MILUMVEX-392485 format. One record per residue (C-alpha): residue in three letters; y, z, x. Coordinates in steps of 0.05 Angstrom, whole numbers, padded with zeros to 5 digits, always signed. Example, Ala and Ser with C-alpha at 12.3 -4.5 7.8 and 13.67 -1.06 7.14 Angstrom:
BEGIN
ALA-00090+00156+00246;SER-00021+00143+00273;
This chain:
BEGIN
UNK-03435-01333+00617;UNK-03375-01351+00580;UNK-03372-01383+00517;UNK-03336-01438+00486;UNK-03269-01389+00469;UNK-03270-01373+00547;UNK-03300-01298+00537;UNK-03362-01269+00561;UNK-03410-01268+00504;UNK-03473-01228+00525;UNK-03522-01197+00474;UNK-03489-01132+00476;UNK-03414-01128+00497;UNK-03368-01170+00452;UNK-03297-01164+00441;UNK-03286-01190+00358;UNK-03222-01181+00337;UNK-03219-01224+00270;UNK-03296-01254+00274;UNK-03347-01231+00221;UNK-03420-01202+00244;UNK-03452-01272+00219;UNK-03399-01312+00263;UNK-03417-01271+00328;UNK-03490-01277+00312;UNK-03492-01351+00305;UNK-03453-01368+00360;UNK-03492-01317+00405;UNK-03554-01357+00377;UNK-03532-01425+00399;UNK-03526-01400+00470;UNK-03592-01364+00464;UNK-03625-01432+00440;UNK-03593-01462+00497;UNK-03629-01419+00546;UNK-03691-01420+00516;UNK-03690-01496+00516;UNK-03681-01500+00593;UNK-03638-01443+00628;UNK-03673-01397+00678;UNK-03699-01327+00668;UNK-03631-01305+00706;UNK-03594-01347+00648;UNK-03636-01307+00598;UNK-03622-01242+00632;UNK-03545-01255+00632;UNK-03548-01257+00554;UNK-03553-01179+00562;UNK-03512-01123+00591;UNK-03532-01093+00656;UNK-03564-01030+00627;UNK-03588-01071+00568;UNK-03655-01071+00528;UNK-03704-01129+00506;UNK-03759-01115+00465;UNK-03811-01164+00463;UNK-03850-01150+00392;UNK-03911-01195+00403;UNK-03869-01255+00401;UNK-03870-01273+00487;UNK-03927-01227+00507;UNK-03968-01219+00447;UNK-03957-01144+00461;UNK-03908-01089+00439;UNK-03867-01088+00506;UNK-03795-01067+00524;UNK-03759-01089+00586;UNK-03702-01057+00615;UNK-03641-01075+00659;UNK-03626-01155+00680;UNK-03678-01154+00732;UNK-03730-01129+00687;UNK-03712-01173+00634;UNK-03714-01231+00677;UNK-03778-01220+00711;UNK-03809-01208+00641;UNK-03776-01272+00614;UNK-03806-01311+00671;UNK-03876-01294+00665;UNK-03875-01302+00587;UNK-03835-01357+00565;UNK-03878-01411+00600;UNK-03933-01395+00553;UNK-03896-01375+00496;UNK-03852-01435+00490;UNK-03795-01408+00449;UNK-03755-01454+00404;UNK-03718-01468+00339;UNK-03684-01404+00339;UNK-03651-01385+00273;UNK-03625-01328+00233;UNK-03688-01299+00188;UNK-03679-01324+00118;UNK-03689-01276+00065;UNK-03669-01216+00107;UNK-03607-01173+00116;UNK-03547-01219+00138;UNK-03518-01199+00207;UNK-03481-01135+00196;UNK-03434-01085+00237;UNK-03468-01018+00235;UNK-03471-00951+00274;UNK-03537-00942+00313;UNK-03554-00882+00364;UNK-03483-00864+00361;UNK-03461-00933+00386;UNK-03425-00996+00342;UNK-03466-01048+00340;UNK-03488-01111+00302;UNK-03552-01117+00267;UNK-03588-01181+00253;UNK-03656-01205+00247;UNK-03681-01282+00278;UNK-03735-01321+00276;UNK-03760-01374+00326;UNK-03828-01406+00333;UNK-03874-01400+00394;UNK-03940-01424+00411;UNK-03970-01357+00409;UNK-04003-01350+00346;UNK-03980-01407+00311;UNK-03935-01373+00266;UNK-03857-01362+00260;UNK-03839-01302+00297;UNK-03788-01252+00282;UNK-03744-01214+00318;UNK-03741-01144+00286;UNK-03668-01129+00304;UNK-03616-01169+00347;UNK-03569-01107+00373;UNK-03504-01127+00397;UNK-03460-01070+00419;UNK-03377-01074+00406;UNK-03337-01043+00450;UNK-03298-00981+00419;UNK-03233-01019+00416;UNK-03261-01072+00371;UNK-03248-01078+00298;UNK-03300-01053+00252;UNK-03308-01075+00184;UNK-03355-01029+00141;UNK-03408-00977+00159;UNK-03473-00954+00152;
């Protein structure tokens, strides 16, 4: 998928010449919300890099599950999203703002997001939305 700027913006590979971590995450969340509102399982999987991971922490399946690769992510989303009915995606208030960090020898963006589901009746929080950055991208700050 391409964004309004004509660039590919999947969850884990982003060119970020002058954008802040919060701008990147907010833009990605718009696409994420669009997919949740009516996209296909394939559209959801396209938000991740080919070898990416999606960690479902109770929100979609009611369990702690990790799905790998676009096909695994697509299959899991197709199986769980009709029951979870995720909606109202937003940055988690009161949590650490999106930021550039280094995790497992990779430069990433770490962000906390909330969304509502039909499972459990309470807003669900994604523990960490990780966005890898290409090495050529500008890095502001470290962890």
